[in-house]
Each structure stands twice: as structure tokens, then as C-alpha cells.
N, C-alpha and C positions, 0 to 999 in steps of 0.2 A: 931144402924141400917147398915149393912152390904154394901161392895160394891157391885155396881151394874155394871155387866159386858158390854163391849160394845154389846158385840152382847144381851143382855138384853135389852137396849136401842134401839137399832136395831129395834128388834122385837117388842117394845112395841110402836115405831114412826109408825111401818109399822100398827100395828093392829089398831091405831087411824086415821090412814087418811084413809086409806084403802077404796073404795067405795066413798070419800069424795070430793065433787068439790064446787067454787065457792068459796065465803062468809068462810064457813065453814070450808074447806080445810086450806085457807089461816088463818084462827080464829086459828088452829090446830097446823100449824108449827108454829105460833107466840108464842103459848105456848111452842113447842118443844125449839124454841130459849133459851125461858126466862126458860126451866128449865137449859138445858146445860150451861146459863150464871150463874144461882144461885147454881148450881153445880161445877162452872171453870172446864167445861170438854171440853171448846172449842179446848183445845190443842189435844182433842182425837178425834173432828171430821171427820177428814180424814177415821181412821179408822171405826168410826160410819156408815159414806156414804159407806165405800166399802163391809161392812156388809150389810147394808140396801139394799146394789144393787144384792147381792147373795139371799138375803132374794124375793126380786119381781121376780129375775130371775127363783127361782125354783119353786116360786106360778105359775109364766105365764109358766112355760115350757121349759125357753128358757137355754141352756147349754152352754157355754163360755169354749172353749177346745183352748190352745195355744200349739201349732204343732210346734217344734224344728225338724229343719234338714238343711241337707251340702248345699242342693240344691232349688231353688224356685218348689215349686208341681206343677204339672199339673193339670188343671180342673177336669178331671176322676179321677185323686188321692185323691181330696179334697171331692170331690162327695161321694166318696167311705166311706172316713172316717166319713165325716160326717151323711152319712144314717147307718153305723157300730154302731157310738155311738149313734143315734138317737133311733134306735131299743134296744142299749145294758141300757140306762138311762131313756129309755121312754119318752124321749123328745118330745117336740109340733115341738121347732127349734133350733137349731147347727147354733151357730157362731165361727168362725175358726180365728184364729188371728196366722196366720203364720209369724213365727222367722226364720232368716237364721242365721244357727250355722253354720262357716265355719271349728271351732275344729272336729264337728264331721265329722268321715269318711265316713259315710253310715246309711242308715235308718230313724229312726223319735224318737223321744219321746215325747210323747202327756202327759200333764196336765190338769185336771180336778179337780179342786177346791183344793182338798189337796190329791188328789190319782195321782202317774206319773205312764205312762204304758210306758214303755223303750224298743222299737224296734229299739235300735241304733245297729250298727257292735259290736261297744265296748261292749256293755253288751251280745252281743250274743256270742262273742272269751271270755270272761268271764265265761259265764254259761258250754260253753263247757268243757274250762278248770277245773270250777270244778266237772262237770260231771265224766271226763276222770281220773282226780287224785283219786277219790274218788272211781273207780274201779279200780285202780291200786296197 
């Protein structure tokens, strides 16, 4: 039998426990723990849980977004970013995690799952330089 990816395990856990409550959920989770123990996968449990969290958020329409900027964003800015991302990704809810990165000259960098939207000043200058050198 081939290797099972952490994502496959997370997907199986989610499908097996979805819509279960009480004793049924408890039994399902006990089986998951036994499976991880038999397969010696406890060392991968952190990654499996991260992938499981992504699957749950996707199913519920929750978008986790990391926003990096040189200074704290104002409420209005956060609201606009949340609204635009909600619309773009068809999400029910957008949860913004704000990180201050003093190395940034200006602008913001948005990370969503494996996608990066780089609106930093450094990136804009680089794009302008690239455009100007191509035209010369």
C-alpha cells in the first residue's frame, strides 16, 4: 500500500467526523487516534491538524488572511480589505490576521492559503523598473 498524504488523512478525518455529535463523534475521534498510533503518524499530527483546519474553514466559507504592513491598519482599511476578499473568494467570512513588518517601506502584503498578493512599495518599484527596462 502506498503512502497516504497528510492532506488525505485530514480529508478522511473531516468526512468521517462531519455532522457527528456526542458518543458517535467521540468514537470516530478515538478511531482516528488509534489509526495515527498504528501508523506511527503522531509526529505528523500538527501538519494534519493544520490541513484539517483549512478543510473545515473552506467548507464553512471562512477565509483566513494574513496581512503584513509597515504600520497598523485602521478599521476602515481592514473593513475594505475584508469586503474585497470576501467578494473575490466568495467567502462567508474573512478573518484578518494583522502582522506589523517594520522592514516594509509601505503598502501591504496579503497571504491567503498558498497565494500572495504583494502590494508593497518595494514590489511596485520593482515592477516599474522591470517595465522601464523592457521598454528601453
